[in-house]
BALOBA-1460 file (C-alpha; in Angstrom, 3 decimals):
// residues 103
<rec num="1" residu="m" x="0.009" y="-0.007" z="-0.014"/>
<rec num="2" residu="e" x="1.379" y="3.417" z="-0.888"/>
<rec num="3" residu="k" x="2.185" y="5.760" z="1.994"/>
<rec num="4" residu="l" x="1.173" y="9.374" z="2.407"/>
<rec num="5" residu="i" x="2.822" y="11.656" z="4.952"/>
<rec num="6" residu="v" x="0.956" y="14.608" z="6.442"/>
<rec num="7" residu="m" x="3.253" y="17.329" z="7.818"/>
<rec num="8" residu="a" x="3.181" y="21.120" z="8.092"/>
<rec num="9" residu="d" x="6.501" y="21.907" z="6.545"/>
<rec num="10" residu="y" x="6.887" y="23.038" z="2.886"/>
<rec num="11" residu="m" x="3.337" y="24.548" z="2.606"/>
<rec num="12" residu="c" x="1.652" y="21.735" z="0.687"/>
<rec num="13" residu="g" x="1.187" y="19.445" z="3.618"/>
<rec num="14" residu="i" x="0.772" y="16.010" z="2.045"/>
<rec num="15" residu="f" x="3.629" y="14.016" z="0.616"/>
<rec num="16" residu="c" x="3.976" y="10.773" z="-1.258"/>
<rec num="17" residu="p" x="7.513" y="9.431" z="-0.888"/>
<rec num="18" residu="p" x="9.997" y="10.150" z="-2.284"/>
<rec num="19" residu="g" x="8.894" y="13.731" z="-1.586"/>
<rec num="20" residu="v" x="6.232" y="14.620" z="-4.111"/>
<rec num="21" residu="g" x="3.931" y="17.122" z="-2.456"/>
<rec num="22" residu="t" x="0.204" y="17.694" z="-2.964"/>
<rec num="23" residu="s" x="-2.668" y="19.403" z="-1.180"/>
<rec num="24" residu="p" x="-6.057" y="18.247" z="0.161"/>
<rec num="25" residu="e" x="-7.852" y="19.592" z="-2.937"/>
<rec num="26" residu="f" x="-6.061" y="17.074" z="-5.119"/>
<rec num="27" residu="i" x="-7.084" y="14.117" z="-2.979"/>
<rec num="28" residu="g" x="-10.815" y="15.070" z="-3.017"/>
<rec num="29" residu="a" x="-11.115" y="16.656" z="0.465"/>
<rec num="30" residu="s" x="-14.132" y="18.841" z="1.212"/>
<rec num="31" residu="e" x="-13.954" y="22.615" z="1.029"/>
<rec num="32" residu="d" x="-14.185" y="22.760" z="4.822"/>
<rec num="33" residu="l" x="-11.288" y="20.282" z="5.353"/>
<rec num="34" residu="c" x="-9.181" y="22.137" z="2.765"/>
<rec num="35" residu="a" x="-9.788" y="25.475" z="4.549"/>
<rec num="36" residu="r" x="-8.957" y="24.112" z="7.961"/>
<rec num="37" residu="f" x="-5.861" y="22.287" z="6.593"/>
<rec num="38" residu="h" x="-4.550" y="25.395" z="4.884"/>
<rec num="39" residu="s" x="-5.165" y="27.504" z="7.996"/>
<rec num="40" residu="w" x="-3.177" y="24.987" z="9.964"/>
<rec num="41" residu="l" x="-0.330" y="25.038" z="7.419"/>
<rec num="42" residu="v" x="0.121" y="28.848" z="7.460"/>
<rec num="43" residu="r" x="0.382" y="28.854" z="11.265"/>
<rec num="44" residu="y" x="3.373" y="26.494" z="11.202"/>
<rec num="45" residu="k" x="6.465" y="27.787" z="13.017"/>
<rec num="46" residu="e" x="9.927" y="26.331" z="13.439"/>
<rec num="47" residu="h" x="11.330" y="26.515" z="16.948"/>
<rec num="48" residu="d" x="13.404" y="29.536" z="16.192"/>
<rec num="49" residu="d" x="10.581" y="31.669" z="14.677"/>
<rec num="50" residu="a" x="7.687" y="30.677" z="17.017"/>
<rec num="51" residu="p" x="6.290" y="33.651" z="18.863"/>
<rec num="52" residu="a" x="6.274" y="33.711" z="22.632"/>
<rec num="53" residu="g" x="3.381" y="31.587" z="23.886"/>
<rec num="54" residu="f" x="3.096" y="29.447" z="20.724"/>
<rec num="55" residu="d" x="1.447" y="26.258" z="21.874"/>
<rec num="56" residu="r" x="3.275" y="23.631" z="19.890"/>
<rec num="57" residu="q" x="1.424" y="20.739" z="21.496"/>
<rec num="58" residu="a" x="-1.948" y="22.189" z="20.564"/>
<rec num="59" residu="y" x="-0.685" y="22.701" z="17.025"/>
<rec num="60" residu="v" x="0.569" y="19.073" z="16.818"/>
<rec num="61" residu="d" x="-2.799" y="17.820" z="18.135"/>
<rec num="62" residu="e" x="-4.727" y="19.825" z="15.532"/>
<rec num="63" residu="g" x="-2.492" y="18.438" z="12.810"/>
<rec num="64" residu="r" x="-3.000" y="14.907" z="14.045"/>
<rec num="65" residu="a" x="-6.788" y="15.421" z="13.962"/>
<rec num="66" residu="l" x="-6.579" y="16.725" z="10.367"/>
<rec num="67" residu="a" x="-4.373" y="13.800" z="9.397"/>
<rec num="68" residu="h" x="-6.993" y="11.430" z="10.752"/>
<rec num="69" residu="e" x="-9.651" y="13.108" z="8.628"/>
<rec num="70" residu="i" x="-7.400" y="12.701" z="5.555"/>
<rec num="71" residu="q" x="-6.882" y="9.054" z="6.509"/>
<rec num="72" residu="q" x="-10.641" y="8.482" z="6.728"/>
<rec num="73" residu="l" x="-11.094" y="10.165" z="3.320"/>
<rec num="74" residu="l" x="-8.497" y="7.805" z="1.754"/>
<rec num="75" residu="a" x="-9.487" y="4.726" z="3.769"/>
<rec num="76" residu="g" x="-8.028" y="1.573" z="2.342"/>
<rec num="77" residu="r" x="-6.176" y="3.301" z="-0.547"/>
<rec num="78" residu="y" x="-3.158" y="4.726" z="1.310"/>
<rec num="79" residu="l" x="-1.275" y="4.213" z="4.559"/>
<rec num="80" residu="v" x="-1.313" y="7.662" z="6.185"/>
<rec num="81" residu="s" x="1.311" y="8.821" z="8.658"/>
<rec num="82" residu="y" x="1.623" y="12.110" z="10.564"/>
<rec num="83" residu="r" x="5.063" y="13.724" z="10.917"/>
<rec num="84" residu="y" x="5.347" y="16.509" z="13.480"/>
<rec num="85" residu="l" x="7.971" y="18.671" z="15.171"/>
<rec num="86" residu="l" x="8.519" y="17.732" z="18.764"/>
<rec num="87" residu="p" x="8.239" y="20.497" z="21.349"/>
<rec num="88" residu="a" x="11.718" y="21.807" z="22.191"/>
<rec num="89" residu="d" x="12.945" y="21.623" z="25.765"/>
<rec num="90" residu="n" x="14.539" y="25.005" z="25.246"/>
<rec num="91" residu="p" x="14.602" y="27.643" z="22.468"/>
<rec num="92" residu="s" x="18.061" y="26.579" z="21.230"/>
<rec num="93" residu="a" x="17.180" y="22.855" z="20.928"/>
<rec num="94" residu="e" x="17.584" y="21.145" z="17.574"/>
<rec num="95" residu="c" x="14.401" y="20.486" z="15.631"/>
<rec num="96" residu="e" x="13.419" y="16.887" z="16.005"/>
<rec num="97" residu="w" x="10.714" y="15.231" z="13.955"/>
<rec num="98" residu="a" x="8.558" y="12.331" z="15.010"/>
<rec num="99" residu="e" x="6.320" y="10.226" z="12.782"/>
<rec num="100" residu="e" x="3.384" y="7.970" z="13.618"/>
<rec num="101" residu="i" x="1.404" y="5.689" z="11.393"/>
<rec num="102" residu="l" x="-2.270" y="6.481" z="11.906"/>
<rec num="103" residu="k" x="-4.553" y="3.599" z="12.863"/>
């Protein structure tokens, strides 16, 4: 089964390895899901440019919920995973990505 990766980096948000990006519109997502997904994408911040008080965990949780909706939309056709930036212990910490296969 082909794998899709949902992640906020690079502004398209959905990737088919080896790195071809697409957007929710091209996979048949509803207008509402597309709007929420694009809103989530534009709020993405790396550790070094996140404003004070940026709640990375809430952002990660929102992305996971959107990834689950995409998984439901593509049920049985793709294996969907969610890749997210881990919260940094301190502002100078290296960016570290985690990936989970959605069930």
